[in-house]
N, C-alpha and C positions, 0 to 999 in steps of 0.2 A: 612693655606689653601689659596685658591684663593682670599677670601675677608677679609684677615687679616687686611689690612691697607686701609680702606675706610673712605671717608669724604663726608660730605654734603656740597654743594655749592649753594647759593641762587642766585648769580650773573648771568648775561647773559653770560659773557665770563670769562673763567678761567684766572687768572693772569699768566704772562709768568714765566716759571720755568727755572732755570739754568740747563745745562746739567749735567749728572752724568757720570763720567769716570770709567769704569770697568777696573782694572788692573790685568793683568795676568803675568806670567813669561816672561818679556821682551816685552810685547804688552799691548797696551791700546785701549779700544773700547768706544767711546763716544756715550752715548745715549742722544739724544736731549730731551729738556724739553717737547715737545708735545708728546713724546713717553713714558713719566714717569707716566701718568694717563690715565685711560680709563673710558668712561662713562658707567655705568651699565645699560643694557637695562631694560626697564620696571620699573625703579626706579628713579624717578624725582630728579635731582640734586645730585645723588650719583656717586662719582668718586673713583676708587681704584688705588693704585699703581700697576705698572705693574710687580713689584718685589714681590715675596711672597715665603715662604717656601713650598717645595713640600711635599705632604703627600704620594707620590708614592714609595718612597724609605725609607729604615729603618734608614737612617742617615740624619742629616740636610743637605739639597741641595737646591740650587736656580737654577732655570732654565732660560737660556737665550731663551726667547720665540719670537714668531712672532712679538710682538711689537718692540723688541730690534733689530730684524734682518731686519726691513724695511730699505730700501735704503743702504743695505750692501751686498756686495758679501760674501757669506760664503761657505767654503770648508770643508767638513767633511773627514778627513783621518782616516778611521776606522782601517786600518792595523796598523798605527803607533800611534793610539790613540792621534791624534792631531786635532786641530781646527784652521782654517785660516780665516781671515776676512779682508775686506777693504771697505772703503766708496764707495758708487755707486750713479749714478745719474739715478735711475729708471725712473723718469719723462722723460728723454731723450730717454730711451730704448722704452717707450711707444709711444713716438711720431714717432720714426722710424717704429714701427710695424704698426701704423695706417696709415701711409702714403704709406706702401707697398714698 
């Protein structure tokens, strides 16, 4: 489930984590270290991996969720059952939107 891999951390700042590379048929998606753990709201010092087995389908399945898709362009080709992705600089897009 969602909180299968959680840990307590009593330090003020989490240590830097290396990126994890997801490998698909001919494509790789790097998930940066800061996207690998999230702080559980209302639970002091509890952090969980952003990867976890989904209980929503009857087979073992892992979901590429919003933590992993941050700073990525993601294209869903439903007709061909394909997924496309590429790194993005969302911080630059926000700057352009704010400036108008």
